[in-house]
N, CA, C, O and the ligand as a Tripos MOL2 file, in Angstrom:
@<TRIPOS>MOLECULE
protein
  301   299    76     0     0
PROTEIN
NO_CHARGES

@<TRIPOS>ATOM
      1 N         -43.0720   -2.6850 -110.2600 N.3       1 MET1
      2 CA        -43.0540   -3.6510 -111.3620 C.3       1 MET1
      3 C         -44.3570   -4.4510 -111.3740 C.2       1 MET1
      4 O         -44.5410   -5.3650 -110.5700 O.2       1 MET1
      5 N         -45.2320   -4.1090 -112.2660 N.am      2 ASN2
      6 CA        -46.4670   -4.8770 -112.3800 C.3       2 ASN2
      7 C         -46.5600   -5.5110 -113.7580 C.2       2 ASN2
      8 O         -47.6330   -5.6020 -114.3560 O.2       2 ASN2
      9 N         -45.4160   -5.9400 -114.2390 N.am      3 ASN3
     10 CA        -45.3700   -6.5140 -115.5830 C.3       3 ASN3
     11 C         -45.4730   -8.0300 -115.5520 C.2       3 ASN3
     12 O         -45.3190   -8.6920 -116.5780 O.2       3 ASN3
     13 N         -45.7270   -8.5610 -114.4040 N.am      4 LYS4
     14 CA        -45.6900  -10.0130 -114.2640 C.3       4 LYS4
     15 C         -46.5800  -10.7060 -115.2880 C.2       4 LYS4
     16 O         -46.1950  -11.6950 -115.9110 O.2       4 LYS4
     17 N         -47.7910  -10.1510 -115.4440 N.am      5 LYS5
     18 CA        -48.7400  -10.8280 -116.3300 C.3       5 LYS5
     19 C         -48.2440  -10.8540 -117.7740 C.2       5 LYS5
     20 O         -48.3070  -11.8840 -118.4460 O.2       5 LYS5
     21 N         -47.7490   -9.7030 -118.2420 N.am      6 SER6
     22 CA        -47.3460   -9.6480 -119.6410 C.3       6 SER6
     23 C         -46.0370  -10.3940 -119.8750 C.2       6 SER6
     24 O         -45.8130  -10.9310 -120.9600 O.2       6 SER6
     25 N         -45.1810  -10.4290 -118.8720 N.am      7 LEU7
     26 CA        -43.9170  -11.1250 -119.0550 C.3       7 LEU7
     27 C         -44.1190  -12.6210 -119.2090 C.2       7 LEU7
     28 O         -43.2430  -13.3450 -119.6830 O.2       7 LEU7
     29 N         -45.3020  -13.0640 -118.7960 N.am      8 LYS8
     30 CA        -45.5860  -14.4890 -118.9470 C.3       8 LYS8
     31 C         -45.6300  -14.9050 -120.4120 C.2       8 LYS8
     32 O         -45.5610  -16.0920 -120.7310 O.2       8 LYS8
     33 N         -45.7450  -13.9190 -121.3000 N.am      9 LEU9
     34 CA        -45.8120  -14.2290 -122.7310 C.3       9 LEU9
     35 C         -44.5080  -14.7970 -123.2590 C.2       9 LEU9
     36 O         -44.4990  -15.5180 -124.2570 O.2       9 LEU9
     37 N         -43.4050  -14.4750 -122.5930 N.am     10 ILE10
     38 CA        -42.1140  -14.9510 -123.0870 C.3      10 ILE10
     39 C         -42.0800  -16.4660 -123.0590 C.2      10 ILE10
     40 O         -42.3380  -17.0910 -122.0310 O.2      10 ILE10
     41 N         -41.7610  -17.0390 -124.1940 N.am     11 GLY11
     42 CA        -41.7400  -18.4850 -124.3080 C.3      11 GLY11
     43 C         -43.0240  -19.0540 -124.8760 C.2      11 GLY11
     44 O         -43.0740  -20.2110 -125.2950 O.2      11 GLY11
     45 N         -44.0690  -18.2280 -124.8870 N.am     12 GLU12
     46 CA        -45.3350  -18.6870 -125.4580 C.3      12 GLU12
     47 C         -45.2340  -18.7300 -126.9680 C.2      12 GLU12
     48 O         -44.4540  -17.9940 -127.5730 O.2      12 GLU12
     49 N         -46.0250  -19.5940 -127.5680 N.am     13 THR13
     50 CA        -46.0630  -19.6330 -129.0180 C.3      13 THR13
     51 C         -47.4440  -19.2290 -129.5010 C.2      13 THR13
     52 O         -48.4630  -19.5870 -128.9120 O.2      13 THR13
     53 N         -47.4470  -18.4840 -130.5770 N.am     14 PHE14
     54 CA        -48.6920  -18.0580 -131.2200 C.3      14 PHE14
     55 C         -48.5470  -18.4010 -132.6920 C.2      14 PHE14
     56 O         -47.8520  -17.7060 -133.4330 O.2      14 PHE14
     57 N         -49.1890  -19.4480 -133.1050 N.am     15 GLY15
     58 CA        -49.0010  -19.8840 -134.4850 C.3      15 GLY15
     59 C         -47.5500  -20.3050 -134.6810 C.2      15 GLY15
     60 O         -47.0520  -21.1950 -133.9910 O.2      15 GLY15
     61 N         -46.8780  -19.6580 -135.6270 N.am     16 ASP16
     62 CA        -45.4770  -19.9790 -135.8960 C.3      16 ASP16
     63 C         -44.5210  -19.1230 -135.0860 C.2      16 ASP16
     64 O         -43.3030  -19.2650 -135.1930 O.2      16 ASP16
     65 N         -45.0700  -18.2450 -134.2860 N.am     17 LEU17
     66 CA        -44.2260  -17.2950 -133.5540 C.3      17 LEU17
     67 C         -43.9820  -17.7480 -132.1300 C.2      17 LEU17
     68 O         -44.8930  -18.2160 -131.4470 O.2      17 LEU17
     69 N         -42.7480  -17.6050 -131.6920 N.am     18 THR18
     70 CA        -42.4110  -17.8260 -130.2960 C.3      18 THR18
     71 C         -41.9340  -16.5070 -129.7200 C.2      18 THR18
     72 O         -41.0450  -15.8650 -130.2800 O.2      18 THR18
     73 N         -42.5180  -16.1030 -128.6080 N.am     19 VAL19
     74 CA        -42.1380  -14.8380 -127.9910 C.3      19 VAL19
     75 C         -40.7940  -15.0140 -127.3040 C.2      19 VAL19
     76 O         -40.6320  -15.8860 -126.4510 O.2      19 VAL19
     77 N         -39.8190  -14.1700 -127.6880 N.am     20 ILE20
     78 CA        -38.4950  -14.3110 -127.0830 C.3      20 ILE20
     79 C         -38.1400  -13.1340 -126.1900 C.2      20 ILE20
     80 O         -37.1540  -13.1970 -125.4550 O.2      20 ILE20
     81 N         -38.9200  -12.0670 -126.2360 N.am     21 GLY21
     82 CA        -38.6110  -10.9760 -125.3270 C.3      21 GLY21
     83 C         -39.4930   -9.7780 -125.5520 C.2      21 GLY21
     84 O         -40.1190   -9.6180 -126.6000 O.2      21 GLY21
     85 N         -39.5230   -8.9440 -124.5410 N.am     22 ARG22
     86 CA        -40.2810   -7.7100 -124.6720 C.3      22 ARG22
     87 C         -39.3400   -6.6040 -125.1220 C.2      22 ARG22
     88 O         -38.1690   -6.5780 -124.7440 O.2      22 ARG22
     89 N         -39.8620   -5.6950 -125.9290 N.am     23 ILE23
     90 CA        -39.0230   -4.5850 -126.3890 C.3      23 ILE23
     91 C         -39.6940   -3.2660 -126.0730 C.2      23 ILE23
     92 O         -40.8910   -3.2020 -125.7900 O.2      23 ILE23
     93 N         -38.9000   -2.2220 -126.1270 N.am     24 GLU24
     94 CA        -39.4670   -0.8850 -126.0470 C.3      24 GLU24
     95 C         -40.3350   -0.6780 -127.2670 C.2      24 GLU24
     96 O         -39.9610   -1.0460 -128.3800 O.2      24 GLU24
     97 N         -41.4820   -0.0930 -127.0550 N.am     25 LYS25
     98 CA        -42.3520    0.1190 -128.2020 C.3      25 LYS25
     99 C         -41.7200    1.1370 -129.1420 C.2      25 LYS25
    100 O         -40.9960    2.0360 -128.7140 O.2      25 LYS25
    101 N         -42.0080    0.9800 -130.4310 N.am     26 PRO26
    102 CA        -41.4670    1.9280 -131.4010 C.3      26 PRO26
    103 C         -41.8960    3.3510 -131.0660 C.2      26 PRO26
    104 O         -42.9860    3.5840 -130.5440 O.2      26 PRO26
    105 N         -41.0110    4.2990 -131.3810 N.am     27 GLU27
    106 CA        -41.2500    5.6850 -131.0000 C.3      27 GLU27
    107 C         -42.5290    6.2540 -131.5830 C.2      27 GLU27
    108 O         -43.1660    7.1180 -130.9820 O.2      27 GLU27
    109 N         -42.8980    5.7710 -132.7450 N.am     28 ASN28
    110 CA        -44.0570    6.3450 -133.4120 C.3      28 ASN28
    111 C         -45.3670    5.7400 -132.9120 C.2      28 ASN28
    112 O         -46.4460    6.1170 -133.3690 O.2      28 ASN28
    113 N         -45.2680    4.8210 -131.9910 N.am     29 ILE29
    114 CA        -46.4770    4.2030 -131.4570 C.3      29 ILE29
    115 C         -46.9040    4.9570 -130.2000 C.2      29 ILE29
    116 O         -46.1290    5.1010 -129.2540 O.2      29 ILE29
    117 N         -48.1290    5.4270 -130.2040 N.am     30 LYS30
    118 CA        -48.5910    6.2420 -129.0850 C.3      30 LYS30
    119 C         -49.3290    5.4130 -128.0380 C.2      30 LYS30
    120 O         -49.4040    5.8050 -126.8730 O.2      30 LYS30
    121 N         -49.8590    4.2960 -128.4390 N.am     31 THR31
    122 CA        -50.6220    3.5040 -127.4890 C.3      31 THR31
    123 C         -49.7010    2.8490 -126.4710 C.2      31 THR31
    124 O         -48.4890    2.7790 -126.6680 O.2      31 THR31
    125 N         -50.2680    2.3900 -125.4210 N.am     32 ASP32
    126 CA        -49.4910    1.8970 -124.2980 C.3      32 ASP32
    127 C         -49.4460    0.3720 -124.2420 C.2      32 ASP32
    128 O         -49.2970   -0.2140 -123.1690 O.2      32 ASP32
    129 N         -49.5750   -0.2570 -125.3940 N.am     33 ILE33
    130 CA        -49.5780   -1.7100 -125.3760 C.3      33 ILE33
    131 C         -48.1500   -2.2300 -125.5090 C.2      33 ILE33
    132 O         -47.3150   -1.5960 -126.1540 O.2      33 ILE33
    133 N         -47.8730   -3.3630 -124.9120 N.am     34 PRO34
    134 CA        -46.5190   -3.9120 -124.9860 C.3      34 PRO34
    135 C         -46.2030   -4.4630 -126.3750 C.2      34 PRO34
    136 O         -47.0810   -4.9430 -127.0910 O.2      34 PRO34
    137 N         -44.9450   -4.3780 -126.7230 N.am     35 TYR35
    138 CA        -44.4820   -4.9620 -127.9860 C.3      35 TYR35
    139 C         -43.4970   -6.0750 -127.6980 C.2      35 TYR35
    140 O         -42.7180   -6.0180 -126.7470 O.2      35 TYR35
    141 N         -43.5540   -7.0750 -128.5340 N.am     36 TRP36
    142 CA        -42.7700   -8.2800 -128.2810 C.3      36 TRP36
    143 C         -41.9220   -8.6420 -129.4790 C.2      36 TRP36
    144 O         -42.3300   -8.4980 -130.6320 O.2      36 TRP36
    145 N         -40.7380   -9.1100 -129.1730 N.am     37 LEU37
    146 CA        -39.8810   -9.6500 -130.2170 C.3      37 LEU37
    147 C         -40.1870  -11.1430 -130.3220 C.2      37 LEU37
    148 O         -40.0980  -11.8840 -129.3430 O.2      37 LEU37
    149 N         -40.5440  -11.5570 -131.5190 N.am     38 CYS38
    150 CA        -40.9470  -12.9430 -131.7160 C.3      38 CYS38
    151 C         -40.1010  -13.5760 -132.7970 C.2      38 CYS38
    152 O         -39.6730  -12.9160 -133.7440 O.2      38 CYS38
    153 N         -39.8710  -14.8530 -132.6420 N.am     39 LYS39
    154 CA        -39.1300  -15.5910 -133.6450 C.3      39 LYS39
    155 C         -40.0910  -16.5170 -134.3700 C.2      39 LYS39
    156 O         -40.8150  -17.3030 -133.7610 O.2      39 LYS39
    157 N         -40.0730  -16.4000 -135.6760 N.am     40 CYS40
    158 CA        -40.9380  -17.2220 -136.5020 C.3      40 CYS40
    159 C         -40.2570  -18.5750 -136.7500 C.2      40 CYS40
    160 O         -39.0340  -18.6940 -136.6790 O.2      40 CYS40
    161 N         -41.0560  -19.5570 -137.0340 N.am     41 ASN41
    162 CA        -40.4990  -20.8780 -137.3200 C.3      41 ASN41
    163 C         -39.5460  -20.8520 -138.5010 C.2      41 ASN41
    164 O         -38.6740  -21.7150 -138.6080 O.2      41 ASN41
    165 N         -39.6970  -19.8750 -139.3920 N.am     42 CYS42
    166 CA        -38.8370  -19.7970 -140.5670 C.3      42 CYS42
    167 C         -37.4990  -19.1580 -140.2280 C.2      42 CYS42
    168 O         -36.5910  -19.1500 -141.0580 O.2      42 CYS42
    169 N         -37.3640  -18.6180 -139.0100 N.am     43 GLY43
    170 CA        -36.0960  -18.0340 -138.6130 C.3      43 GLY43
    171 C         -36.1150  -16.5230 -138.5380 C.2      43 GLY43
    172 O         -35.2190  -15.9200 -137.9480 O.2      43 GLY43
    173 N         -37.1160  -15.9080 -139.1230 N.am     44 ASN44
    174 CA        -37.2250  -14.4500 -139.0550 C.3      44 ASN44
    175 C         -37.6100  -14.0060 -137.6540 C.2      44 ASN44
    176 O         -38.3150  -14.7080 -136.9300 O.2      44 ASN44
    177 N         -37.1330  -12.8280 -137.2910 N.am     45 GLU45
    178 CA        -37.5540  -12.2280 -136.0380 C.3      45 GLU45
    179 C         -38.3660  -10.9860 -136.3600 C.2      45 GLU45
    180 O         -37.9460  -10.1500 -137.1600 O.2      45 GLU45
    181 N         -39.5240  -10.8680 -135.7350 N.am     46 ILE46
    182 CA        -40.3560   -9.6980 -135.9750 C.3      46 ILE46
    183 C         -40.8610   -9.1500 -134.6570 C.2      46 ILE46
    184 O         -40.8460   -9.8250 -133.6280 O.2      46 ILE46
    185 N         -41.3030   -7.9210 -134.7160 N.am     47 VAL47
    186 CA        -41.8690   -7.2630 -133.5410 C.3      47 VAL47
    187 C         -43.3820   -7.2170 -133.7060 C.2      47 VAL47
    188 O         -43.8970   -6.7640 -134.7280 O.2      47 VAL47
    189 N         -44.0790   -7.6910 -132.6890 N.am     48 VAL48
    190 CA        -45.5260   -7.7800 -132.7490 C.3      48 VAL48
    191 C         -46.1120   -7.1730 -131.4790 C.2      48 VAL48
    192 O         -45.5480   -7.3160 -130.3940 O.2      48 VAL48
    193 N         -47.2210   -6.5090 -131.6180 N.am     49 SER49
    194 CA        -47.8730   -5.9680 -130.4260 C.3      49 SER49
    195 C         -48.5410   -7.1020 -129.6600 C.2      49 SER49
    196 O         -48.9640   -8.1010 -130.2430 O.2      49 SER49
    197 N         -48.6270   -6.9340 -128.3640 N.am     50 GLY50
    198 CA        -49.2610   -7.9530 -127.5420 C.3      50 GLY50
    199 C         -50.6890   -8.2170 -127.9720 C.2      50 GLY50
    200 O         -51.1720   -9.3470 -127.9020 O.2      50 GLY50
    201 N         -51.3550   -7.1780 -128.4140 N.am     51 GLU51
    202 CA        -52.7380   -7.3350 -128.8460 C.3      51 GLU51
    203 C         -52.8380   -8.2390 -130.0590 C.2      51 GLU51
    204 O         -53.7030   -9.1120 -130.1260 O.2      51 GLU51
    205 N         -51.9510   -8.0240 -131.0140 N.am     52 SER52
    206 CA        -51.9870   -8.8300 -132.2260 C.3      52 SER52
    207 C         -51.7610  -10.3020 -131.9120 C.2      52 SER52
    208 O         -52.3480  -11.1870 -132.5340 O.2      52 SER52
    209 N         -50.8950  -10.5410 -130.9310 N.am     53 LEU53
    210 CA        -50.6370  -11.9250 -130.5440 C.3      53 LEU53
    211 C         -51.8650  -12.5330 -129.8850 C.2      53 LEU53
    212 O         -52.3070  -13.6240 -130.2450 O.2      53 LEU53
    213 N         -52.3970  -11.8200 -128.9310 N.am     54 ARG54
    214 CA        -53.5300  -12.3580 -128.1700 C.3      54 ARG54
    215 C         -54.7620  -12.5480 -129.0360 C.2      54 ARG54
    216 O         -55.5220  -13.5000 -128.8590 O.2      54 ARG54
    217 N         -54.9520  -11.6280 -129.9770 N.am     55 ASN55
    218 CA        -56.1460  -11.7130 -130.8080 C.3      55 ASN55
    219 C         -55.9580  -12.6270 -132.0110 C.2      55 ASN55
    220 O         -56.8970  -12.8790 -132.7650 O.2      55 ASN55
    221 N         -54.7430  -13.1170 -132.1810 N.am     56 GLY56
    222 CA        -54.5000  -14.0160 -133.2920 C.3      56 GLY56
    223 C         -54.3690  -13.3150 -134.6300 C.2      56 GLY56
    224 O         -54.4820  -13.9440 -135.6820 O.2      56 GLY56
    225 N         -54.1290  -12.0000 -134.5890 N.am     57 PHE57
    226 CA        -53.9680  -11.2670 -135.8360 C.3      57 PHE57
    227 C         -52.6290  -11.5850 -136.4900 C.2      57 PHE57
    228 O         -52.5030  -11.5970 -137.7150 O.2      57 PHE57
    229 N         -51.6470  -11.8400 -135.6560 N.am     58 THR58
    230 CA        -50.3150  -12.1080 -136.1750 C.3      58 THR58
    231 C         -49.8620  -13.4700 -135.6790 C.2      58 THR58
    232 O         -49.6280  -13.6630 -134.4860 O.2      58 THR58
    233 N         -49.7430  -14.4010 -136.5960 N.am     59 LEU59
    234 CA        -49.3570  -15.7540 -136.2180 C.3      59 LEU59
    235 C         -48.0780  -16.2060 -136.9060 C.2      59 LEU59
    236 O         -47.6140  -17.3290 -136.7100 O.2      59 LEU59
    237 N         -47.5180  -15.3200 -137.7120 N.am     60 ASP60
    238 CA        -46.2550  -15.6230 -138.3790 C.3      60 ASP60
    239 C         -45.6710  -14.3220 -138.8740 C.2      60 ASP60
    240 O         -46.2990  -13.2690 -138.7580 O.2      60 ASP60
    241 N         -44.4520  -14.3870 -139.4360 N.am     61 CYS61
    242 CA        -43.7920  -13.1650 -139.8690 C.3      61 CYS61
    243 C         -44.3180  -12.6990 -141.2100 C.2      61 CYS61
    244 O         -43.9080  -11.6560 -141.7180 O.2      61 CYS61
    245 N         -45.2200  -13.4670 -141.7820 N.am     62 GLY62
    246 CA        -45.7230  -13.1370 -143.1040 C.3      62 GLY62
    247 C         -45.3570  -14.2140 -144.1110 C.2      62 GLY62
    248 O         -45.8350  -14.2090 -145.2450 O.2      62 GLY62
    249 N         -44.5010  -15.1390 -143.6840 N.am     63 CYS63
    250 CA        -43.9850  -16.1370 -144.6150 C.3      63 CYS63
    251 C         -45.0470  -17.1580 -144.9870 C.2      63 CYS63
    252 O         -44.9550  -17.7670 -146.0530 O.2      63 CYS63
    253 N         -46.0430  -17.3630 -144.1500 N.am     64 VAL64
    254 CA        -47.0600  -18.3740 -144.4580 C.3      64 VAL64
    255 C         -48.3990  -17.7400 -144.7860 C.2      64 VAL64
    256 O         -49.4360  -18.4030 -144.8170 O.2      64 VAL64
    257 N         -48.3480  -16.4440 -145.0280 N.am     65 ARG65
    258 CA        -49.5920  -15.7660 -145.3310 C.3      65 ARG65
    259 C         -50.2690  -16.3850 -146.5520 C.2      65 ARG65
    260 O         -51.4960  -16.4210 -146.6460 O.2      65 ARG65
    261 N         -49.4650  -16.8610 -147.4650 N.am     66 LYS66
    262 CA        -50.0220  -17.4050 -148.6950 C.3      66 LYS66
    263 C         -50.9010  -18.6260 -148.4210 C.2      66 LYS66
    264 O         -51.8030  -18.9400 -149.1980 O.2      66 LYS66
    265 N         -50.6290  -19.3050 -147.3160 N.am     67 ILE67
    266 CA        -51.4320  -20.4750 -146.9800 C.3      67 ILE67
    267 C         -52.8270  -20.0430 -146.5230 C.2      67 ILE67
    268 O         -53.8330  -20.7010 -146.7930 O.2      67 ILE67
    269 N         -52.8410  -18.8980 -145.8140 N.am     68 LYS68
    270 CA        -54.1010  -18.3890 -145.3150 C.3      68 LYS68
    271 C         -54.8730  -17.7650 -146.4590 C.2      68 LYS68
    272 O         -54.5580  -16.6460 -146.8630 O.2      68 LYS68
    273 N         -55.8300  -18.4170 -146.9740 N.am     69 SER69
    274 CA        -56.6200  -17.8240 -148.0420 C.3      69 SER69
    275 C         -57.8730  -17.2170 -147.4610 C.2      69 SER69
    276 O         -58.2220  -17.4680 -146.3080 O.2      69 SER69
    277 N         -58.5420  -16.4240 -148.2550 N.am     70 SER70
    278 CA        -59.7890  -15.8210 -147.7870 C.3      70 SER70
    279 C         -60.9320  -16.8120 -147.9120 C.2      70 SER70
    280 O         -62.0550  -16.5470 -147.4840 O.2      70 SER70
    281 N         -60.6310  -17.9400 -148.4960 N.am     71 ARG71
    282 CA        -61.6490  -18.9660 -148.6780 C.3      71 ARG71
    283 C         -62.0320  -19.5670 -147.3250 C.2      71 ARG71
    284 O         -61.1450  -19.9530 -146.5640 O.2      71 ARG71
    285 N         -63.2760  -19.6540 -147.0140 N.am     72 PRO72
    286 CA        -63.6550  -20.2830 -145.7510 C.3      72 PRO72
    287 C         -63.3010  -21.7640 -145.7630 C.2      72 PRO72
    288 O         -63.3710  -22.4360 -146.7920 O.2      72 PRO72
    289 N         -62.9230  -22.2420 -144.6010 N.am     73 GLU73
    290 CA        -62.5370  -23.6340 -144.5080 C.3      73 GLU73
    291 C         -63.7800  -24.5180 -144.4990 C.2      73 GLU73
    292 O         -64.7440  -24.2340 -143.7880 O.2      73 GLU73
    293 N         -63.7530  -25.5520 -145.2620 N.am     74 ILE74
    294 CA        -64.8870  -26.4790 -145.2970 C.3      74 ILE74
    295 C         -64.6120  -27.6150 -144.3340 C.2      74 ILE74
    296 O         -63.6110  -28.3210 -144.4540 O.2      74 ILE74
    297 N         -65.4990  -27.7800 -143.3930 N.am     75 LEU75
    298 CA        -65.2850  -28.8200 -142.3760 C.3      75 LEU75
    299 C         -66.0130  -30.1160 -142.7340 C.2      75 LEU75
    300 O         -65.9400  -31.0920 -141.9880 O.2      75 LEU75
    301 ZN        -41.8490  -16.7600 -140.9650 Zn       76 ZN76
@<TRIPOS>BOND
     1     1     2 1
     2     2     3 1
     3     3     4 2
     4     3     5 am
     5     5     6 1
     6     6     7 1
     7     7     8 2
     8     7     9 am
     9     9    10 1
    10    10    11 1
    11    11    12 2
    12    11    13 am
    13    13    14 1
    14    14    15 1
    15    15    16 2
    16    15    17 am
    17    17    18 1
    18    18    19 1
    19    19    20 2
    20    19    21 am
    21    21    22 1
    22    22    23 1
    23    23    24 2
    24    23    25 am
    25    25    26 1
    26    26    27 1
    27    27    28 2
    28    27    29 am
    29    29    30 1
    30    30    31 1
    31    31    32 2
    32    31    33 am
    33    33    34 1
    34    34    35 1
    35    35    36 2
    36    35    37 am
    37    37    38 1
    38    38    39 1
    39    39    40 2
    40    39    41 am
    41    41    42 1
    42    42    43 1
    43    43    44 2
    44    43    45 am
    45    45    46 1
    46    46    47 1
    47    47    48 2
    48    47    49 am
    49    49    50 1
    50    50    51 1
    51    51    52 2
    52    51    53 am
    53    53    54 1
    54    54    55 1
    55    55    56 2
    56    55    57 am
    57    57    58 1
    58    58    59 1
    59    59    60 2
    60    59    61 am
    61    61    62 1
    62    62    63 1
    63    63    64 2
    64    63    65 am
    65    65    66 1
    66    66    67 1
    67    67    68 2
    68    67    69 am
    69    69    70 1
    70    70    71 1
    71    71    72 2
    72    71    73 am
    73    73    74 1
    74    74    75 1
    75    75    76 2
    76    75    77 am
    77    77    78 1
    78    78    79 1
    79    79    80 2
    80    79    81 am
    81    81    82 1
    82    82    83 1
    83    83    84 2
    84    83    85 am
    85    85    86 1
    86    86    87 1
    87    87    88 2
    88    87    89 am
    89    89    90 1
    90    90    91 1
    91    91    92 2
    92    91    93 am
    93    93    94 1
    94    94    95 1
    95    95    96 2
    96    95    97 am
    97    97    98 1
    98    98    99 1
    99    99   100 2
   100    99   101 am
   101   101   102 1
   102   102   103 1
   103   103   104 2
   104   103   105 am
   105   105   106 1
   106   106   107 1
   107   107   108 2
   108   107   109 am
   109   109   110 1
   110   110   111 1
   111   111   112 2
   112   111   113 am
   113   113   114 1
   114   114   115 1
   115   115   116 2
   116   115   117 am
   117   117   118 1
   118   118   119 1
   119   119   120 2
   120   119   121 am
   121   121   122 1
   122   122   123 1
   123   123   124 2
   124   123   125 am
   125   125   126 1
   126   126   127 1
   127   127   128 2
   128   127   129 am
   129   129   130 1
   130   130   131 1
   131   131   132 2
   132   131   133 am
   133   133   134 1
   134   134   135 1
   135   135   136 2
   136   135   137 am
   137   137   138 1
   138   138   139 1
   139   139   140 2
   140   139   141 am
   141   141   142 1
   142   142   143 1
   143   143   144 2
   144   143   145 am
   145   145   146 1
   146   146   147 1
   147   147   148 2
   148   147   149 am
   149   149   150 1
   150   150   151 1
   151   151   152 2
   152   151   153 am
   153   153   154 1
   154   154   155 1
   155   155   156 2
   156   155   157 am
   157   157   158 1
   158   158   159 1
   159   159   160 2
   160   159   161 am
   161   161   162 1
   162   162   163 1
   163   163   164 2
   164   163   165 am
   165   165   166 1
   166   166   167 1
   167   167   168 2
   168   167   169 am
   169   169   170 1
   170   170   171 1
   171   171   172 2
   172   171   173 am
   173   173   174 1
   174   174   175 1
   175   175   176 2
   176   175   177 am
   177   177   178 1
   178   178   179 1
   179   179   180 2
   180   179   181 am
   181   181   182 1
   182   182   183 1
   183   183   184 2
   184   183   185 am
   185   185   186 1
   186   186   187 1
   187   187   188 2
   188   187   189 am
   189   189   190 1
   190   190   191 1
   191   191   192 2
   192   191   193 am
   193   193   194 1
   194   194   195 1
   195   195   196 2
   196   195   197 am
   197   197   198 1
   198   198   199 1
   199   199   200 2
   200   199   201 am
   201   201   202 1
   202   202   203 1
   203   203   204 2
   204   203   205 am
   205   205   206 1
   206   206   207 1
   207   207   208 2
   208   207   209 am
   209   209   210 1
   210   210   211 1
   211   211   212 2
   212   211   213 am
   213   213   214 1
   214   214   215 1
   215   215   216 2
   216   215   217 am
   217   217   218 1
   218   218   219 1
   219   219   220 2
   220   219   221 am
   221   221   222 1
   222   222   223 1
   223   223   224 2
   224   223   225 am
   225   225   226 1
   226   226   227 1
   227   227   228 2
   228   227   229 am
   229   229   230 1
   230   230   231 1
   231   231   232 2
   232   231   233 am
   233   233   234 1
   234   234   235 1
   235   235   236 2
   236   235   237 am
   237   237   238 1
   238   238   239 1
   239   239   240 2
   240   239   241 am
   241   241   242 1
   242   242   243 1
   243   243   244 2
   244   243   245 am
   245   245   246 1
   246   246   247 1
   247   247   248 2
   248   247   249 am
   249   249   250 1
   250   250   251 1
   251   251   252 2
   252   251   253 am
   253   253   254 1
   254   254   255 1
   255   255   256 2
   256   255   257 am
   257   257   258 1
   258   258   259 1
   259   259   260 2
   260   259   261 am
   261   261   262 1
   262   262   263 1
   263   263   264 2
   264   263   265 am
   265   265   266 1
   266   266   267 1
   267   267   268 2
   268   267   269 am
   269   269   270 1
   270   270   271 1
   271   271   272 2
   272   271   273 am
   273   273   274 1
   274   274   275 1
   275   275   276 2
   276   275   277 am
   277   277   278 1
   278   278   279 1
   279   279   280 2
   280   279   281 am
   281   281   282 1
   282   282   283 1
   283   283   284 2
   284   283   285 am
   285   285   286 1
   286   286   287 1
   287   287   288 2
   288   287   289 am
   289   289   290 1
   290   290   291 1
   291   291   292 2
   292   291   293 am
   293   293   294 1
   294   294   295 1
   295   295   296 2
   296   295   297 am
   297   297   298 1
   298   298   299 1
   299   299   300 2
@<TRIPOS>SUBSTRUCTURE
     1 MET1         2 RESIDUE 1 A MET
     2 ASN2         6 RESIDUE 1 A ASN
     3 ASN3        10 RESIDUE 1 A ASN
     4 LYS4        14 RESIDUE 1 A LYS
     5 LYS5        18 RESIDUE 1 A LYS
     6 SER6        22 RESIDUE 1 A SER
     7 LEU7        26 RESIDUE 1 A LEU
     8 LYS8        30 RESIDUE 1 A LYS
     9 LEU9        34 RESIDUE 1 A LEU
    10 ILE10       38 RESIDUE 1 A ILE
    11 GLY11       42 RESIDUE 1 A GLY
    12 GLU12       46 RESIDUE 1 A GLU
    13 THR13       50 RESIDUE 1 A THR
    14 PHE14       54 RESIDUE 1 A PHE
    15 GLY15       58 RESIDUE 1 A GLY
    16 ASP16       62 RESIDUE 1 A ASP
    17 LEU17       66 RESIDUE 1 A LEU
    18 THR18       70 RESIDUE 1 A THR
    19 VAL19       74 RESIDUE 1 A VAL
    20 ILE20       78 RESIDUE 1 A ILE
    21 GLY21       82 RESIDUE 1 A GLY
    22 ARG22       86 RESIDUE 1 A ARG
    23 ILE23       90 RESIDUE 1 A ILE
    24 GLU24       94 RESIDUE 1 A GLU
    25 LYS25       98 RESIDUE 1 A LYS
    26 PRO26      102 RESIDUE 1 A PRO
    27 GLU27      106 RESIDUE 1 A GLU
    28 ASN28      110 RESIDUE 1 A ASN
    29 ILE29      114 RESIDUE 1 A ILE
    30 LYS30      118 RESIDUE 1 A LYS
    31 THR31      122 RESIDUE 1 A THR
    32 ASP32      126 RESIDUE 1 A ASP
    33 ILE33      130 RESIDUE 1 A ILE
    34 PRO34      134 RESIDUE 1 A PRO
    35 TYR35      138 RESIDUE 1 A TYR
    36 TRP36      142 RESIDUE 1 A TRP
    37 LEU37      146 RESIDUE 1 A LEU
    38 CYS38      150 RESIDUE 1 A CYS
    39 LYS39      154 RESIDUE 1 A LYS
    40 CYS40      158 RESIDUE 1 A CYS
    41 ASN41      162 RESIDUE 1 A ASN
    42 CYS42      166 RESIDUE 1 A CYS
    43 GLY43      170 RESIDUE 1 A GLY
    44 ASN44      174 RESIDUE 1 A ASN
    45 GLU45      178 RESIDUE 1 A GLU
    46 ILE46      182 RESIDUE 1 A ILE
    47 VAL47      186 RESIDUE 1 A VAL
    48 VAL48      190 RESIDUE 1 A VAL
    49 SER49      194 RESIDUE 1 A SER
    50 GLY50      198 RESIDUE 1 A GLY
    51 GLU51      202 RESIDUE 1 A GLU
    52 SER52      206 RESIDUE 1 A SER
    53 LEU53      210 RESIDUE 1 A LEU
    54 ARG54      214 RESIDUE 1 A ARG
    55 ASN55      218 RESIDUE 1 A ASN
    56 GLY56      222 RESIDUE 1 A GLY
    57 PHE57      226 RESIDUE 1 A PHE
    58 THR58      230 RESIDUE 1 A THR
    59 LEU59      234 RESIDUE 1 A LEU
    60 ASP60      238 RESIDUE 1 A ASP
    61 CYS61      242 RESIDUE 1 A CYS
    62 GLY62      246 RESIDUE 1 A GLY
    63 CYS63      250 RESIDUE 1 A CYS
    64 VAL64      254 RESIDUE 1 A VAL
    65 ARG65      258 RESIDUE 1 A ARG
    66 LYS66      262 RESIDUE 1 A LYS
    67 ILE67      266 RESIDUE 1 A ILE
    68 LYS68      270 RESIDUE 1 A LYS
    69 SER69      274 RESIDUE 1 A SER
    70 SER70      278 RESIDUE 1 A SER
    71 ARG71      282 RESIDUE 1 A ARG
    72 PRO72      286 RESIDUE 1 A PRO
    73 GLU73      290 RESIDUE 1 A GLU
    74 ILE74      294 RESIDUE 1 A ILE
    75 LEU75      298 RESIDUE 1 A LEU
    76 ZN76       301 GROUP 0 **** ****
């Protein structure tokens, strides 16, 4: 069992997502990256790859995508 590092993700939050557990990767996925079941603040549960979480590609179930515009933020 060398999953200690990745299991640390459980309970972590990424944007609106909270990691609630690790799942078996979908059958059609060939890569060896872990997949996680995450709960969005809106109540939806989605499955996200560990990479997407770490890289910030997936920060919600899609419900707040409309807030994220392609417009650069003016500081
Ligand atoms: Zn959501």
